[in-house]
TITI-297601 format. One record per atom (N, C-alpha, C): z, y, x. Coordinates in steps of 0.02 Angstrom, whole numbers, plus 50000, padded with zeros to 5 digits. Example, Ala and Ser with C-alpha at 12.3 -4.5 7.8 and 13.67 -1.06 7.14 Angstrom:
TITI-297601
503904971650660;503904977550615;503904983550660;503544988850642;503574994750684;503945000250645;
//
This chain:
TITI-297601
568274530346048;568634526046001;568204524645939;567874530045914;567454529145855;566884524245870;566584525045930;566034520645949;566264513445952;566844512245981;567114505445986;567224502345917;567504506345871;567634503845803;566974502245767;566474506645776;565834505445743;565504499145771;565514498545837;565214492745869;565554486245845;566214486445841;566584480545819;566414478845746;566374483945704;566204482845634;565504479845627;565024482545665;564344480045662;564314472745685;564674471245738;564694464345763;564964459545710;565504461545677;565794457245625;565334456445565;564984461845548;564534461645490;563924457245502;563744456345564;563114452745579;563214445945611;563824444245632;563904438245672;563734431845633;563834431845567;563684425945528;562974425845500;562604431245513;561904431645489;561434433345547;561594430845605;561234432845666;560494431245662;560314425745627;559604423945621;559214429245583;559544432745538;559214437945499;559084444245541;559334444445602;559274450345644;558854449045706;558404444145702;558004442345760;557324445745761;557044447245702;556364449945699;556354456845667;555814460445680;555734467145650;555714466745574;555914472145542;555914472645469;555484478545447;555154477945390;554714483445367;555104488945332;555584492045368;555954497645341;555644504145366;555854509845339;555564516245360;555904518945423;556544517945430;556894520445489;557064527745488;557034530845429;557174537945422;557904538845405;558304541445451;559024541845441;559214546245381;558764550645360;558904554845302;558864550945237;558584544945240;558464541245178;558494533745191;559014531445225;559084524345239;559124520245174;558784514645173;558844509945118;559494506045125;559674502245074;560284498245076;560274493445136;560804493645175;560864489245233;560494491645295;560114497145289;559714499345346;560134502445401;560684505645383;561124508645434;561424503145479;561614497445448;561874491845487;561334489045533;560724488645507;560154486245547;560044490645608;560044497245597;559954501845653;560524501045703;561134500645678;561714500145722;561704493645762;561464488245731;561404481845767;560934482745827;560364485845815;559874486845870;560164491245925;560554496145904;560824501045952;561394498245993;561834494545961;562454492445994;562454485046016;562074480745980;562124473545994;561504471046032;560904471946005;560314469146037;559684472346011;559264474546057;558604477046037;558184471246009;557684472945969;557284467945935;556624466845973;556524460745996;555924459146035;555444454446000;555604452445938;555164448045901;554834451945844;554184451045833;553834454845781;554024452745711;553834456845663;553954455445592;553704448445576;554124444745541;553984437545529;553384436545483;552974431545502;552434429145459;551814433445457;551754438345500;551184442945499;550664441545554;550834437345602;550374435945657;550264441845702;550764446145708;550674452545743;550584451645818;550974447345849;550904446545921;550224443645938;549984438845900;549324435945912;548774441145901;548874445445850;548394450645836;548294455245896;548844457245926;548784461745984;548484458246045;548624451946053;548314448246108;547554448146101;547314448146039;546584447946026;546264454846021;546664460046027;546384466846022;546664471246077;546614468846138;546884472346196;546514478946206;546864484146231;546554490646242;546134490946306;545604486946306;545164486546364;544504490146347;544334495146387;543744499246373;543314499646436;542664500346426;542204501646482;541594505246455;541224508546500;540624512246479;540034507446473;539634508246420;539014504146415;538564505446476;538204500246496;537794500746557;537264506246552;537024507746491;536504512746482;536774519546459;537424520546468;537734526946450;537634531946506;537284537346491;537134542646540;537684547846536;538154547546582;538754551746579;538604558846603;538824563746564;538744570846582;539414574146601;539944572346563;540604575446575;541144570046570;541664571046611;542224566246613;542884570046614;543374567546576;544054570246579;544544564346580;545064564946619;545604559946619;546234563346592;546564559846546;547174562346516;547724557146526;548274559346555;548844554846563;549374556546512;549744551546491;550244552446439;550894548846457;551444552246444;552104549246450;552454549446383;553044546646381;553404546046318;553854552046302;554464550546282;554924555646257;555314558946314;555254565546318;555674569446364;556334570546329;556844567146352;557504567346320;557974572046357;558414575546322;558944579146357;559404574146390;559534575046453;559894569946492;560394573146539;560994570246539;561484572446587;561354569746657;560864565146663;560704562146727;560154565946765;559774570046729;559194573246759;559354580546773;559374582346837;559474589346857;559184590346926;559224596346951;558904598047015;559214594147073;559834591747066;560154588047120;559964580647120;559844577847060;559714570747056;558974569047054;558544573847038;557844572347023;557354574247078;557584575147139;557134576947194;556564571947201;556714565647188;556214560347197;556034556847131;556164560347076;556044557347010;555344554647003;554844558347026;554144556647013;553804553247072;554134552347128;553804550147189;553384543947179;553654538947145;553324532447141;552734532347093;552704537047047;552184536946995;551774543446992;551894547747041;551574554447039;550814553947040;550544549747084;549804549147089;549504546747023;549834542246990;549584539546927;549624544846873;550194548246868;550324552546811;550034559646819;550084562446878;549904569446887;549224570646919;548844565346932;548164566246959;547654567146904;547854566646841;547394567546785;547224574846775;546704576146735;546534583046719;547064586246675;547414582246636;547944584746593;548474579446586;549104581346593;549664576846581;550054579246520;550214574646475;550544576546413;551134572046399;551594574346355;552174570446336;552474573446272;552964569946245;553314572346186;553954575846206;554034581946183;554634585846195;555134584046140;555594579446155;555994576146103;556524580646072;556614586546098;557114591046069;556904598246082;557204603046047;557054610046061;557244611946132;556944617446155;557164620646218;557404627646199;558024627946179;558324634246159;558794636346216;558544640346263;558924641746323;559534646246310;559584648746248;560184652546230;560774647946215;560634641446208;561154636546192;561224631546249;561804628246255;561904623346309;561494616946298;561454613046350;561134606446346;561464602446290;561054599646246;561314595546191;561104588346199;561574583946215;561414577046232;561414572546170;561084566846174;561114561946119;561844559946106;562014558846043;562694557046025;562874550046046;563514548646050;563754542046069;563984537846009;563924540745949;564064536745889;563534538345837;563534534645783;563004535445734;563254538645669;563854541345671;564124544545611;563724550845595;563524554445647;563154560645638;562614561145691;561974561945672;561444562745722;561584568945766;561464568445831;561634574045875;561164579945866;561424585845881;560994591845884;560764592545956;560204589645971;559974589346041;559644595846062;559664597146127;559364603046156;559204601746229;558594603346249;558374602246319;558474608546359;558744607946418;558854613746462;558214615846496;558194622146517;557614624546554;557544620646620;558104618546649;558094614746711;557714608146702;557864604446648;557514598146636;556774599446621;556634604646582;555934606246567;555554607646632;555844611646676;555494613546738;555374607546783;555834602646781;555724596546821;555104592846797;554964593146731;554374589846703;553754594246710;553824600646703;553264605346706;553004606346777;553464606146825;553294606646897;552874612846913;553084618446886;552734624746901;552014624846879;551854621046826;551164620746801;550754615246833;551044611346877;550694605846909;550914599046882;551314599146831;551554592946801;551304592246730;551764591546682;551584590746612;551444597546583;550844598546558;550644605146533;550414604946460;550494599146427;550374598846355;550944594946323;551214597746268;551804594746236;551714593946161;551904588046138;551984587046066;552684589246048;552744593545997;553404596145978;553634593645910;553244589245879;553424586445814;553784579845824;554424579645808;554814573445812;555434574245769;555834569045767;556414569145722;556974573945744;556894576945803;557394581845826;557114589045827;556524590045798;556204596645800;556654602145772;557044600545721;557454605545687;558194605245708;558334601945764;559034601145783;559394607745796;559014612845818;559314619445831;559124624345776;558904621745719;558754625945662;558104629845671;557974634245623;557364638245625;557334642645687;557904645645705;557914649845764;557754645945827;558044639945832;557924635745891;557194633645897;556884632045840;556174630145841;555744635945865;555874641845838;555484647745859;555594649345932;556214649045955;556364650346026;556014645346071;555954639146048;555604633946086;554874635746095;554544637746041;553844639546045;553744645846087;554204650646081;554164656646124;554234654646197;554684650046211;554794647646279;554164644346307;553844640046267;553234636646289;552674641646300;552624646646257;552114651846267;552234655546333;552854657046348;553014660546410;552844656346471;552884649746464;552704645246519;551944644146523;551594646746472;550864646146469;550634638846467;550974634846425;550774627946413;550554627346340;550184622046326;549944620846258;550394615846223;550384616146156;550824611746117;550534610946047;550804606046010;550574604945941;551124601245903;551154602645837;551614598945794;552104603145757;552294608945785;552734613745751;552424620645755;552634625145711;552304631645706;552764636945678;552614643245694;553004648845667;552714651545602;552064650245590;551724652845531;551244647545504;551014648245442;550514643645416;549864643945456;549694649945481;549084650645521;549144646745586;549734646945617;549834643045678;549794635545665;550044633345608;550024626245593;549314623545595;548844627345571;548144625045569;547724627745627;548044631045675;547684633245734;547684627545785;547274622545770;547274616345810;547054617845882;547474615845931;547274617046001;546694612646022;546184615746050;545604612146077;545524614346149;545614609746196;545564611346267;544884609146293;544604613146338;543934611946363;543954609646436;543584604346450;543514601546517;542774600946531;542484605746566;541754606046572;541454607346504;541034602846481;540744603346414;541074598546364;541644595746384;541984590946341;542594594246310;542634594046244;543164597546207;543634592446174;544284593146189;544784588446165;545274592146119;545344589746057;545814592546009;546444588346006;547004591645992;547644588245987;547974589745920;548234584445889;548614584945827;549314582145841;549794583945797;550474581345807;550854580745741;551204575045733;551564573645670;552194569645684;552684570245639;553294566245643;553454563245575;553724557145576;553894553745513;554574555945486;554964559645526;555654561245506;555884567545541;556354570845510;556734576345542;557474574645541;557634568245542;558314565745535;558604568645470;559174571545472;559474574345411;559384581845406;558934584445448;558774591545447;558174592745400;558064599045384;557494600945343;557204607445369;556564608345356;556284614945368;556544619645314;556584626145328;556814630845277;556364630545215;556654631645157;556274631545095;555694636345098;555094633845081;554494637945082;554174638445151;554484635245202;554224635445270;554094628345296;553824624245253;553684617345271;553184616845328;552794622045337;552294622245391;552614622145461;553264623345465;553584623745531;553574617145569;553554611645533;553524605045566;553064600545526;552594597245559;552124592745525;552474586245509;552814586245451;553204580545429;552794576245380;552654570145400;552304565245358;552674558645367;552864555445313;553274549345319;552814543345332;552554543345394;552014538745413;552234531445419;552884530045420;553104523145421;553064519945352;552914523945301;552864521345233;552134520045215;551984514345184;551294512645168;550964517445118;551374520945079;551104525445028;551054532645051;551124533845116;551124540745141;550444544145130;550464550245105;549864554345095;549684557645161;549094556245188;548894559045253;548364564545244;548384567945188;547894573345177;547964578945229;548574580245253;548654585245306;548274583245368;548314576845387;547954574545446;547204575445435;546964573545378;546244574045364;546014581345365;546434585845339;546254592945340;546224595545412;546694593445453;546694595845521;546164592545564;545974586445547;545394583345580;544764587545567;544674589745506;544094593845489;544104600445526;544694603445534;544754609645572;544544608445644;544784602945673;544614601245742;543864600245751;543554596645704;542834595545709;542454602145701;542694606645658;542374613145651;542444617445714;542944615845754;543034619145819;542634615545874;542194611145854;541744607545899;542104602645945;542654599845922;543004594845963;542584588545970;542534586046031;542174579746044;542624573746033;543264574646044;543744569146036;544394572046009;544734568145967;545364570445937;545924565645955;546464568445983;547044564546002;547624566545956;547924561645922;548494562945879;549134560445913;549614565045922;550274563245947;550714561745887;550944555645881;551294553645820;551984550745836;552484553645804;553174551245810;553284546645750;553354540045764;553364535045710;553654528645736;553554523145700;553784516445718;554554516345717;554854510945742;555564509745734;555924509245801;556494512445805;556854512745868;557084505745891;557044504845958;557304498945992;556954492545971;556324493045954;555924487145936;555294486845979;555104480845999;554554479946046;553874479646012;553864478245948;553234477845911;553264482445850;552714485845833;552694489545771;552654484745712;552924486945655;552874482845594;552174483845564;551994479445516;551324479645488;551164486345454;551664489445422;551544495945390;551284501145440;551584501145500;551394505945552;550704504245579;550574497945590;549914495845614;549364497945565;549474496545501;548984498445450;548884506045447;549434509845454;549374517145453;548984519545514;549084516545571;548704518445630;547964517445619;547764511845590;547064510545576;546784515645526;547184517345476;546974522145425;546844529045456;547274530945503;547194537545536;546574537545580;546444532145617;545834531945657;545214532145612;545224528445559;544644528345514;544534535145481;545044539445481;544984546145453;544664551045503;544614549045567;544274553345615;544634554545680;545244551945688;545594552445752;545324547145800;545284548745864;545024544045914;545574540345953;546124543945965;546674541146005;547334543045973;547784538245967;548464539545945;548934538246003;549334543246020;549864542546069;550524542446030;550824536646024;551424535845984;552054535946026;552594538145993;553254538046024;553784537845970;554404537045991;555014537045951;555444530845963;555164524745973;555614518845980;556064518946041;555944523246091;556364523746151;556324517546195;555844513346181;555684507846226;554944506346219;554674502446264;553954501046264;553754496846204;553194498946172;552874494746121;552154493246143;551814489446102;551144487146118;550614492646109;550004491046129;549434495446121;548834491246100;548314494546073;547734490746051;547094494946052;546534491346056;545884494146041;545714492345969;545524497445930;545354496245859;544634498345847;544254493845817;543544495145804;543404495645730;542984500445711;542774501245642;542084504645641;541784504745583;541124507945576;541214514745544;540984519845580;541044526745555;540554527645497;540814529445436;540384529345376;539814534345376;539904540245408;539384545445406;538824543845455;539004542645518;538504541545570;538264534245571;538684529745547;538524522645551;538674519545618;538944523545665;539114520945731;539704516145727;539684511145769;540274506945779;540724510745828;541334512145807;541784516145848;542354511845875;542604513745932;543184510445962;543704515645978;544294514945949;544844519545960;545434516245994;545894520246017;546474517846053;547104519746016;547554514946008;548214516345981;548744513746030;549144518346056;549734516546095;550324517746050;550654512446028;551174513145977;551794516646003;551994515446065;552564518946094;552584517946169;552674523446205;552714523146278;553434522946304;553914523846259;554614523846281;554834530646306;555414530846337;555684537146363;555344539146428;555264545646437;555014548146501;555594550446545;556114553046515;556734554546552;557284550246523;557724547846566;558214542846545;558844546246519;559194542546476;559824544846447;560324539146449;560954540946440;561464535846435;561374532246368;561254525646371;561134521846310;561404514846318;561694512146264;561914505146267;561334500246261;560734502746248;560154498446238;559794497446305;559844491446334;559554490146400;558794491246400;558464489746344;557734490346341;557494497546345;557944502346339;557754509446347;557564511046419;557724506646466;557524507646535;556794505646548;556474502546497;555784500346503;555334505346467;554814507746502;554344512446473;553664511346505;553194515746490;552524515246521;552214522246523;551734522946567;551304528846571;550594526546557;550194531046529;549504529346514;549034534246549;548464531746570;547924535846597;547284534046560;547004538946526;546434537746482;545834541746506;545264538346516;544644541646536;544184542346476;543954548546465;543504550046409;542864553046439;542294550546417;541654553046444;541174554946389;540794560146404;540294562746357;539614562146390;539114559846351;538444559146379;537964556646327;537434553446349;536914550946304;536904543346303;536834540646243;536784533446233;536244532146181;535714528646202;535154527246157;534874533546125;534834538946166;534534545146143;534994549546102;535614547346091;536094551146051;536664553646095;536924559646080;537514562046116;538134558646090;538514555646135;539124552046115;539704553846162;540294553246135;540904553946175;541304547546166;541464544246223;541774537646220;542394537246264;542854532946244;543394530946289;543104525546335;543134526746399;542814521946445;543304518346491;543934520446490;544424516746531;545124518546507;545554513546505;546264514646489;546674510646539;547124514146573;547584510746619;548294512146595;548694506946596;549394507446577;549834505146634;550344509046649;550794507546704;551514506746678;551764500546674;552464499546655;552924502646707;553454505846685;553914509246730;554634507546712;555074508546761;555784507146753;556184513346770;556674514946729;557114520546742;557684518346789;557654520746850;558164519046899;558674524646904;559304522846897;559854527546905;560354524746955;560524528747004;561054526747051;561684530647032;562184526947011;562794530046987;563374528747034;563834533447036;564454532647074;565014536047036;565524532247019;566084534846979;565824538046914;565344534646883;565054536846820;564664543446825;564494545346886;564084551246897;563424549046927;562884552346906;562224550546932;562104554046999;561904550147048;561744552847114;560994553547122;560624549047092;559894549047100;559564546047038;559024549247016;558624546746960;557894546246982;557584540546967;556884539546984;556524535846928;555884537046922;555454533346877;555024528846922;555114522246917;554824517646965;554274513346935;553764512046974;553254507046957;553594500246951;553604497546889;554004491646876;553794485646917;553144484646926;552924478646960;552954479247035;552914485247060;553054486347131;553794484947144;554224487047098;554944485747103;555074478247100;554744474747055;554834467547048;554664464047114;554104465847144;553904462647207;554424463847262;554694469847264;555194471347316;555834467347305;556024466247242;556614462347228;556514455047247;555934452247228;555794445147242;555714443847317;555484448947354;555394448147426;556044449247465;556564451647429;557194453047463;557184459447503;556694463847490;556624470047528;556644476147482;557054476047432;557094481647385;557434487547419;557124493447418;557414499347452;557944502847411;558074500547350;558544503947306;559184499847299;559734503347286;560384500147279;560434497247209;560434490547205;560464487147140;560954481347144;561344480447092;561784474647088;561364468547069;561644462647078;561284456547057;561144456646982;561614459346944;561514459846871;560924464346856;560874470046890;560304474646879;559644471346898;559644467446952;559034464046972;558804459046919;559284455346892;559104450646839;558834454246778;559134459946763;558914463846705;558204466646715;558064468946775;557394471446791;556874465946784;557034459946809;556564454346803;556464452346730;556994452946690;556924451546618;556464456746585;556534463046603;556104468246575;555384467346598;555294464746658;554614463046682;554294457846636;554674452746619;554404447546576;554244450246507;554664454746481;554524457846417;553894462146420;553824465946473;553234470146482;552594465946487;552634460446522;552054455946529;551864452946461;552364451846420;552224449346352;551894454646309;552124460846316;551844466246275;551164468646299;551064468346364;550444470846394;550164465946445;549964460046423;549734454846471;549084456646506;548724461546480;548084463546507;548144468346566;548744470946579;548834475446635;548794471446700;548464474246749;548394470646813;549034471046854;549454465946847;550104465946880;550034463946952;
//
């Protein structure tokens, strides 16, 4: 009833100003500190329509078309070591994902996602196994206290053969309080997986994980722009790497300090997992784009972004490294969308992507260099087969393989005509966001 009333109120508040709700806005999106009118803006996106048009007057869509994330190795690059890293989006607590429904969750994308040397994703909520599964809320009066079950985690972890690196810094990091955060890190340690973004002590906060693949060393950083309306305990700000990165005036000295730590640990490449940008929007706003460039210029090589719960764009960004004088090329993926599906009124939440990134170390013109030499992006669709409002089957499907089966009339999945039209619409949106992907 509350949800219906809120949705009706939002519809009435926006119906006469619908043109004002077509494009992205340069707001922060932090529910703990919404600006005037921002709660209505968020509710419009959540209940009425996701935003697919970029911030007005900035030339953002054209900018991304001219800076596609296309990488290759120079012809004279003598490769010594190679690592492939795959990335997915937000692992959400879901009432649809369990051992009965997820037998075939990964079948269609397993080769792409799990054949890498390392698969990583964002753990969107604590894993406090002492507490029940905590699902996303159905209204916006109070942000939900989310919690991921061990069952959902194990479906993603796959006994150590699935996702084995997790970003734990996001707007739900403190949903189960200090105790829940600590229990989550204890749980991950017991599973013998690596993580970054939250910590039990100041020493842990700066103990930057550096993973070794042959002679190639990869460091991981993690940050979130918000903790919703939660806070770290007073004097324990180190527990979550909170930086309000959606704001143009954000101080990123923490990132710079941790970049230096990673370089002192002999990292060849640095990947930052960043929870940022705006929910239910297809393009990042200019503030976020500028912040991404600033972070790369500070020494990060790759940004894996999440939080919008739907697919956003990606880019190759080039700049000149001031110390070495090298021309550098970095990768920013603004948002990959959800990795596990949830009940949501936002149709665009069914659209996501997976990334596969190849990094190589070797010699170029007599100098030792580490380069991104290939980036592949795979748009995916969250398929749910429901009966009497209960989920029977959940799958993550290759979107363009699904499109071909629908158009050929040979789709192996049970879909209504309305669902088929929606999938084809999401295909068109994905092609607009990532036209460089080989469909």
